[in-house]
mmCIF file of the C-alpha atoms, coordinates in Angstrom:
data_MODEL
# 
_entry.id   MODEL 
# 
loop_
_atom_site.group_PDB 
_atom_site.id 
_atom_site.type_symbol 
_atom_site.label_atom_id 
_atom_site.label_alt_id 
_atom_site.label_comp_id 
_atom_site.label_asym_id 
_atom_site.label_entity_id 
_atom_site.label_seq_id 
_atom_site.pdbx_PDB_ins_code 
_atom_site.Cartn_x 
_atom_site.Cartn_y 
_atom_site.Cartn_z 
_atom_site.occupancy 
_atom_site.B_iso_or_equiv 
_atom_site.pdbx_formal_charge 
_atom_site.auth_seq_id 
_atom_site.auth_comp_id 
_atom_site.auth_asym_id 
_atom_site.auth_atom_id 
_atom_site.pdbx_PDB_model_num 
ATOM 1   C CA . MET A 1 1   ? -0.179  -0.111 -0.061  1.00 0.00 ? 1   MET A CA 1 
ATOM 2   C CA . SER A 1 2   ? 1.468   3.417  -0.713  1.00 0.00 ? 2   SER A CA 1 
ATOM 3   C CA . ASN A 1 3   ? 1.497   6.520  1.599   1.00 0.00 ? 3   ASN A CA 1 
ATOM 4   C CA . ARG A 1 4   ? 1.627   9.297  -0.970  1.00 0.00 ? 4   ARG A CA 1 
ATOM 5   C CA . ASN A 1 5   ? -0.846  12.231 -0.345  1.00 0.00 ? 5   ASN A CA 1 
ATOM 6   C CA . ILE A 1 6   ? -3.527  12.578 -2.663  1.00 0.00 ? 6   ILE A CA 1 
ATOM 7   C CA . SER A 1 7   ? -3.890  16.288 -3.858  1.00 0.00 ? 7   SER A CA 1 
ATOM 8   C CA . GLN A 1 8   ? -6.890  18.065 -2.775  1.00 0.00 ? 8   GLN A CA 1 
ATOM 9   C CA . PRO A 1 9   ? -8.913  19.261 -6.427  1.00 0.00 ? 9   PRO A CA 1 
ATOM 10  C CA . ILE A 1 10  ? -8.434  22.762 -7.282  1.00 0.00 ? 10  ILE A CA 1 
ATOM 11  C CA . SER A 1 11  ? -11.074 25.274 -6.122  1.00 0.00 ? 11  SER A CA 1 
ATOM 12  C CA . THR A 1 12  ? -12.009 28.397 -7.816  1.00 0.00 ? 12  THR A CA 1 
ATOM 13  C CA . VAL A 1 13  ? -13.282 31.434 -6.264  1.00 0.00 ? 13  VAL A CA 1 
ATOM 14  C CA . MET A 1 14  ? -14.674 34.089 -8.179  1.00 0.00 ? 14  MET A CA 1 
ATOM 15  C CA . LEU A 1 15  ? -14.722 37.799 -6.969  1.00 0.00 ? 15  LEU A CA 1 
ATOM 16  C CA . PRO A 1 16  ? -17.133 40.391 -7.284  1.00 0.00 ? 16  PRO A CA 1 
ATOM 17  C CA . ALA A 1 17  ? -16.941 43.621 -9.441  1.00 0.00 ? 17  ALA A CA 1 
ATOM 18  C CA . LYS A 1 18  ? -16.080 45.776 -6.171  1.00 0.00 ? 18  LYS A CA 1 
ATOM 19  C CA . VAL A 1 19  ? -13.728 44.299 -3.626  1.00 0.00 ? 19  VAL A CA 1 
ATOM 20  C CA . ASP A 1 20  ? -13.566 47.237 -1.396  1.00 0.00 ? 20  ASP A CA 1 
ATOM 21  C CA . THR A 1 21  ? -14.476 48.063 2.258   1.00 0.00 ? 21  THR A CA 1 
ATOM 22  C CA . VAL A 1 22  ? -17.957 47.393 1.461   1.00 0.00 ? 22  VAL A CA 1 
ATOM 23  C CA . THR A 1 23  ? -17.566 43.816 0.183   1.00 0.00 ? 23  THR A CA 1 
ATOM 24  C CA . VAL A 1 24  ? -14.198 42.829 1.803   1.00 0.00 ? 24  VAL A CA 1 
ATOM 25  C CA . SER A 1 25  ? -15.873 40.750 4.945   1.00 0.00 ? 25  SER A CA 1 
ATOM 26  C CA . ALA A 1 26  ? -17.872 38.634 2.343   1.00 0.00 ? 26  ALA A CA 1 
ATOM 27  C CA . VAL A 1 27  ? -14.681 38.425 0.085   1.00 0.00 ? 27  VAL A CA 1 
ATOM 28  C CA . GLU A 1 28  ? -12.584 37.136 3.014   1.00 0.00 ? 28  GLU A CA 1 
ATOM 29  C CA . GLY A 1 29  ? -14.912 34.945 4.379   1.00 0.00 ? 29  GLY A CA 1 
ATOM 30  C CA . MET A 1 30  ? -15.237 33.107 1.272   1.00 0.00 ? 30  MET A CA 1 
ATOM 31  C CA . LEU A 1 31  ? -11.285 32.702 0.545   1.00 0.00 ? 31  LEU A CA 1 
ATOM 32  C CA . LEU A 1 32  ? -10.813 31.570 4.228   1.00 0.00 ? 32  LEU A CA 1 
ATOM 33  C CA . ALA A 1 33  ? -13.922 28.934 3.820   1.00 0.00 ? 33  ALA A CA 1 
ATOM 34  C CA . ALA A 1 34  ? -12.101 27.578 0.794   1.00 0.00 ? 34  ALA A CA 1 
ATOM 35  C CA . LEU A 1 35  ? -8.902  26.870 2.985   1.00 0.00 ? 35  LEU A CA 1 
ATOM 36  C CA . ARG A 1 36  ? -8.090  23.645 4.519   1.00 0.00 ? 36  ARG A CA 1 
ATOM 37  C CA . PRO A 1 37  ? -4.882  21.486 4.675   1.00 0.00 ? 37  PRO A CA 1 
ATOM 38  C CA . GLY A 1 38  ? -3.267  20.995 1.276   1.00 0.00 ? 38  GLY A CA 1 
ATOM 39  C CA . ALA A 1 39  ? -5.571  22.929 -0.461  1.00 0.00 ? 39  ALA A CA 1 
ATOM 40  C CA . ARG A 1 40  ? -5.311  24.611 -4.290  1.00 0.00 ? 40  ARG A CA 1 
ATOM 41  C CA . ILE A 1 41  ? -7.407  27.852 -4.849  1.00 0.00 ? 41  ILE A CA 1 
ATOM 42  C CA . ILE A 1 42  ? -7.413  30.062 -7.808  1.00 0.00 ? 42  ILE A CA 1 
ATOM 43  C CA . VAL A 1 43  ? -8.885  33.488 -7.006  1.00 0.00 ? 43  VAL A CA 1 
ATOM 44  C CA . ASP A 1 44  ? -10.382 34.444 -10.293 1.00 0.00 ? 44  ASP A CA 1 
ATOM 45  C CA . GLY A 1 45  ? -10.232 38.435 -10.580 1.00 0.00 ? 45  GLY A CA 1 
ATOM 46  C CA . SER A 1 46  ? -11.530 38.559 -13.817 1.00 0.00 ? 46  SER A CA 1 
ATOM 47  C CA . ALA A 1 47  ? -14.896 40.535 -12.815 1.00 0.00 ? 47  ALA A CA 1 
ATOM 48  C CA . VAL A 1 48  ? -13.334 42.796 -10.315 1.00 0.00 ? 48  VAL A CA 1 
ATOM 49  C CA . ALA A 1 49  ? -13.689 46.021 -11.962 1.00 0.00 ? 49  ALA A CA 1 
ATOM 50  C CA . TYR A 1 50  ? -12.405 48.056 -8.727  1.00 0.00 ? 50  TYR A CA 1 
ATOM 51  C CA . MET A 1 51  ? -10.170 47.104 -6.148  1.00 0.00 ? 51  MET A CA 1 
ATOM 52  C CA . SER A 1 52  ? -9.592  49.430 -2.864  1.00 0.00 ? 52  SER A CA 1 
ATOM 53  C CA . ALA A 1 53  ? -6.210  48.636 -0.711  1.00 0.00 ? 53  ALA A CA 1 
ATOM 54  C CA . ALA A 1 54  ? -8.669  46.899 1.688   1.00 0.00 ? 54  ALA A CA 1 
ATOM 55  C CA . GLY A 1 55  ? -9.134  44.326 -0.711  1.00 0.00 ? 55  GLY A CA 1 
ATOM 56  C CA . VAL A 1 56  ? -5.149  43.973 -1.111  1.00 0.00 ? 56  VAL A CA 1 
ATOM 57  C CA . ARG A 1 57  ? -4.624  43.646 3.010   1.00 0.00 ? 57  ARG A CA 1 
ATOM 58  C CA . THR A 1 58  ? -7.346  40.876 2.662   1.00 0.00 ? 58  THR A CA 1 
ATOM 59  C CA . PHE A 1 59  ? -5.193  38.786 0.183   1.00 0.00 ? 59  PHE A CA 1 
ATOM 60  C CA . ALA A 1 60  ? -2.177  39.221 2.412   1.00 0.00 ? 60  ALA A CA 1 
ATOM 61  C CA . THR A 1 61  ? -4.670  37.703 5.410   1.00 0.00 ? 61  THR A CA 1 
ATOM 62  C CA . VAL A 1 62  ? -5.743  35.054 3.065   1.00 0.00 ? 62  VAL A CA 1 
ATOM 63  C CA . MET A 1 63  ? -2.521  34.005 1.988   1.00 0.00 ? 63  MET A CA 1 
ATOM 64  C CA . HIS A 1 64  ? -1.049  34.255 5.790   1.00 0.00 ? 64  HIS A CA 1 
ATOM 65  C CA . GLU A 1 65  ? -3.699  31.928 6.798   1.00 0.00 ? 65  GLU A CA 1 
ATOM 66  C CA . ALA A 1 66  ? -3.182  29.745 3.630   1.00 0.00 ? 66  ALA A CA 1 
ATOM 67  C CA . ALA A 1 67  ? 0.476   29.105 4.645   1.00 0.00 ? 67  ALA A CA 1 
ATOM 68  C CA . LYS A 1 68  ? -0.574  27.889 8.426   1.00 0.00 ? 68  LYS A CA 1 
ATOM 69  C CA . VAL A 1 69  ? -2.388  24.996 6.460   1.00 0.00 ? 69  VAL A CA 1 
ATOM 70  C CA . GLN A 1 70  ? -0.028  24.840 3.469   1.00 0.00 ? 70  GLN A CA 1 
ATOM 71  C CA . ALA A 1 71  ? -2.774  25.433 1.062   1.00 0.00 ? 71  ALA A CA 1 
ATOM 72  C CA . ARG A 1 72  ? -1.732  27.113 -2.479  1.00 0.00 ? 72  ARG A CA 1 
ATOM 73  C CA . VAL A 1 73  ? -3.636  30.142 -3.603  1.00 0.00 ? 73  VAL A CA 1 
ATOM 74  C CA . VAL A 1 74  ? -2.989  31.494 -7.071  1.00 0.00 ? 74  VAL A CA 1 
ATOM 75  C CA . LEU A 1 75  ? -4.749  34.642 -8.038  1.00 0.00 ? 75  LEU A CA 1 
ATOM 76  C CA . CYS A 1 76  ? -5.385  34.941 -11.844 1.00 0.00 ? 76  CYS A CA 1 
ATOM 77  C CA . SER A 1 77  ? -7.449  37.061 -14.596 1.00 0.00 ? 77  SER A CA 1 
ATOM 78  C CA . PHE A 1 78  ? -7.145  40.873 -12.734 1.00 0.00 ? 78  PHE A CA 1 
ATOM 79  C CA . HIS A 1 79  ? -6.989  43.733 -15.181 1.00 0.00 ? 79  HIS A CA 1 
ATOM 80  C CA . GLY A 1 80  ? -7.706  47.366 -15.178 1.00 0.00 ? 80  GLY A CA 1 
ATOM 81  C CA . ALA A 1 81  ? -7.745  49.444 -11.884 1.00 0.00 ? 81  ALA A CA 1 
ATOM 82  C CA . ALA A 1 82  ? -7.616  46.320 -10.162 1.00 0.00 ? 82  ALA A CA 1 
ATOM 83  C CA . TRP A 1 83  ? -4.229  45.109 -11.805 1.00 0.00 ? 83  TRP A CA 1 
ATOM 84  C CA . ASP A 1 84  ? -3.032  48.187 -10.863 1.00 0.00 ? 84  ASP A CA 1 
ATOM 85  C CA . CYS A 1 85  ? -3.947  48.113 -7.318  1.00 0.00 ? 85  CYS A CA 1 
ATOM 86  C CA . LEU A 1 86  ? -1.935  44.969 -6.879  1.00 0.00 ? 86  LEU A CA 1 
ATOM 87  C CA . LEU A 1 87  ? 1.178   46.364 -8.791  1.00 0.00 ? 87  LEU A CA 1 
ATOM 88  C CA . VAL A 1 88  ? 0.945   50.144 -7.077  1.00 0.00 ? 88  VAL A CA 1 
ATOM 89  C CA . SER A 1 89  ? 0.472   48.056 -3.400  1.00 0.00 ? 89  SER A CA 1 
ATOM 90  C CA . GLY A 1 90  ? 3.774   46.044 -4.125  1.00 0.00 ? 90  GLY A CA 1 
ATOM 91  C CA . PHE A 1 91  ? 1.670   42.875 -3.418  1.00 0.00 ? 91  PHE A CA 1 
ATOM 92  C CA . SER A 1 92  ? 2.155   41.494 -6.966  1.00 0.00 ? 92  SER A CA 1 
ATOM 93  C CA . GLU A 1 93  ? 5.868   40.669 -5.953  1.00 0.00 ? 93  GLU A CA 1 
ATOM 94  C CA . LEU A 1 94  ? 4.365   38.854 -3.287  1.00 0.00 ? 94  LEU A CA 1 
ATOM 95  C CA . LEU A 1 95  ? 1.474   37.044 -4.026  1.00 0.00 ? 95  LEU A CA 1 
ATOM 96  C CA . GLU A 1 96  ? 0.887   34.204 -6.851  1.00 0.00 ? 96  GLU A CA 1 
ATOM 97  C CA . ILE A 1 97  ? -0.558  35.780 -9.786  1.00 0.00 ? 97  ILE A CA 1 
ATOM 98  C CA . ALA A 1 98  ? -1.379  34.324 -13.155 1.00 0.00 ? 98  ALA A CA 1 
ATOM 99  C CA . GLU A 1 99  ? -2.896  35.909 -16.344 1.00 0.00 ? 99  GLU A CA 1 
ATOM 100 C CA . THR A 1 100 ? -5.537  33.368 -17.000 1.00 0.00 ? 100 THR A CA 1 
ATOM 101 C CA . THR A 1 101 ? -6.893  30.636 -15.002 1.00 0.00 ? 101 THR A CA 1 
ATOM 102 C CA . GLU A 1 102 ? -5.179  28.080 -17.208 1.00 0.00 ? 102 GLU A CA 1 
ATOM 103 C CA . GLN A 1 103 ? -2.040  29.436 -16.275 1.00 0.00 ? 103 GLN A CA 1 
ATOM 104 C CA . ALA A 1 104 ? -3.233  29.177 -12.301 1.00 0.00 ? 104 ALA A CA 1 
ATOM 105 C CA . THR A 1 105 ? -4.371  25.825 -12.836 1.00 0.00 ? 105 THR A CA 1 
ATOM 106 C CA . ALA A 1 106 ? -0.817  24.558 -14.400 1.00 0.00 ? 106 ALA A CA 1 
ATOM 107 C CA . ARG A 1 107 ? 0.712   26.220 -11.395 1.00 0.00 ? 107 ARG A CA 1 
ATOM 108 C CA . LEU A 1 108 ? -1.470  24.248 -9.150  1.00 0.00 ? 108 LEU A CA 1 
ATOM 109 C CA . GLU A 1 109 ? -0.727  20.856 -10.918 1.00 0.00 ? 109 GLU A CA 1 
# 
């Protein structure tokens, strides 16, 4: 019998059009609910038209919690002002970000 670990399936969390002080609690709740030991999660930002600094801080919190349970999280498909927010904050260097869901999936496999 083999002792190899069976990988968790890849989950995708779709973000709303706004990730700001109004929606950040719900977004954080969705992301934290997806975390479990060994989880592999894609955070799809394709619908995000606006993101505030509160949204970026939420991603940092989620990544910190993911590290505690050895989960992997890849953000993808951010564009426009949301992508600019990640760039300006410097979090684009700290978070794992892919251009497309296909690239995110490949990173998690």
